[in-house]
N, C-alpha and C positions, 0 to 999 in steps of 0.2 A: 355561925355558918360555913360549912365546909366548900370550897370552890373547887369544881370538876375541873381536871386540866383540859378533859376532851369535850367539854359541856358545848364550847363554841362551835367545834367541828361538827357535832353532833346536832346542834340547833340547825347548822347552814345546811347539812343533809336533810332534816326534816323540811326546811323551808322550801326543798325542792333545787338548791344550787348546788350542783354538781361540783367537785373540786375540779381543777383542771387536769385533763387526761391527755396523754401523748397519742401519736398515730396508732400505737399498739395497744390503747386503752387503759395503759397503765397511768395511776395517779402521780403527780408531781411534775407534770409539764413535759413537753416534747423534748428537753435537753437531759432527762433522767435517763437513767440505765446504759448499758454497754454501748460502746461505739457501734459494735456492728449489728445492733438492732435499730439504728436510727435511720430512717426512709432517706433524709437527706444525702447520707453517706452512700448509700447503694444508688441513687441517683448519679451522683458525682462519678460513681466507678463507671454506670452504665455509658455515660456522655465520653468517658476518658477511653473507654473500649471502643465505641463507635467511631470515634476521631483516628484511632488506630488502624482500624480495619479500613478506613476510607484511604488513608496514606499507603497501607500495605497494597490495595487493590489498584491504586493509581501508579504504582511503582512499574517500570519495564520488566516484560516478563523474562527477559535473557540479559542478565546485568554483568555475567561473567563472558571472558574471551571465547571459549568453547562455544556457549550458547549463541552469542554473536556470529560466529563462523557458520554455524549451522542455520540460523535464520537468513544470513547473506546467501548461503549455496542455495538454500530452498526459493529465495526470492529471485535469484538470478535465473535458476531454474523454470520460473514461473514465466518470467518476461521472455527468456529464449523460447518457450513452448508457445506463447501467445503470439509472437512475431515471427515464428518459424513460416506458416504459411505464406505470408507475405514475401519474406525473403527468397523461398523457393519460386513463388510465382513471379518474383521479378527476374529471378535467374534463368528460369525456363522461357520466359518472354524473349528475352534476349538473345539466347542461344536459337531459338525458333527463328528470329528475325534473322539472325546470321545465316542460318543455313537457308530460309528461303530467298535470301538476296545474293547466295553463293553463285559461282558460276562454273558449271551448270548447278542449278538449284539441287540441294539437298533435301528439301521440305517444301511441300506446296504451301503458297501463299495463305491459302484459306485455312491451313492449319496454324501457321504462325500467328494469323488472327485468333483463332480460337485460343492459343496459349495466353495472348494478351489479355482477352478478356477473363479468362480464369485469374490472371495476376491482380487485375482491376478489383475482382470480387474478392480477392483474398486479403488486400489492402485496404479495403475500404470497410465500412460499418454493416456491410453485408456478411462479414466474415465474424464468427462467433470469438476468434482470437483476438481482434481489434476491440471487440466490446468488453472483453475480459480484462484486455490491457487497460482501458479506459478507466475501469472502477479498481485496477491494483493497487492497493496501499503498502508501503514497506513499513514492516514492524518497528516499532518505537525506537529500539535499542539501535537501530541502523542509521538514525537521524545522523550522526556524526562523520558517516562513511558516505552520506549525499547519494544514498542508495535510489531513493524516490526520483532522482534526477535520471536514474538508468532508464526507469520506465517511463517517465515523461518524455524522453529524447527518442527512445524507441518508439512511441506513439507518433512524434512530430514525423520520424522516418518513414512511418509506414503510410499514414494517412495524408502527408503532404508530400514528402520528395519522391517516395517510390510512386505513389498514385499519380503526380503530375507526370512523371517521366512515362509511365505505363500508357497514361491518356495521349501524350504527345506522339509517344510510339505507333498507337493506334492511328493517329491522324497522318505520320509518316507512311505505314503500310498502304493506307486507303490513298493517298496523293503524294507520292514521292517527289521532293524537290530538296533542293539545297538548304533552302530557309529551314524547312520542317526536319533535316538532318541535323542542323545548328541547333535548333530548339532541344532536341532529344539528347545530344551532347552537352548542352548545357544543364539540362536537368539531371543526367547521370553524374556529371561533375560535382553538382550540389548534394545529392544522395550520397555520394562517395564521401564528402566532406562531414556529413553529419553521421556517417557510420563511424567514421574516425573518431568523432567527438565521443559517441556512445562506448566505442571499445575503450577509449583512454578513461572514461568514468568508471566502466566496469572493472577494468584490472586496476584501478587505483583504489576503488573499494576493496577487491579483493586482496590487494597488497596490504592494506592497512588492517586487515581482520586478519592478516597471518596465512592466508589462502595462496594456493597458485594462482597467479595471473593469467586466466585462459579466457577472459571476456566473453563475447557474444559471437556465435559462428553467422555475422550477417553476409548477407552477398555483397561482393564488391562490385560494381557496375564499371570500374575503372578499366579502360581498354576493351570497351565494349565493341568496338569498331563499326559504331553507325555511319 
């Protein structure tokens, strides 16, 4: 009797039991064939590529010195543009008060009050600049330069220090007194101190980034003569 070496395989096939096939339909199991045709290998490659892309996306967009300088220049310019209306409003209101209080007056008291009201609007959330400043975020590559503190302190200067000074100035214009004048003087001193902090932060960030230390052109209420 002759033994057929392939008989058992043939009988297995006839009995309806297919030999083990891999994911590509080939006999011999999932581990047979070239490495580049194995689904497990491609799955691993896909996971690795996905992780690499996530790491790249999470990196700061400006990692080089030139990029940081450009980002800082743009950010400081945005802060300056947002706070400029308040700075101008404070300056004009103080100048109008001095002109109205001069002897003889150089400006009517009613016009000085109007300038003060304009300043209040420019330093409050009625101003689009203040609203923009509240939502302004420094690029991530400026974190070591503390650029976000420049925006945060500019916000405090506008909505707290300047606004309080302008409110008290309105009270002084409506009801002149030594006490009202003293309150405005104290407000202006506080605003000037905060302005100095902002200037120091901005200039420090610019110097550390290798830029000229120009700071922010905020109105200085020192020597306002109230």
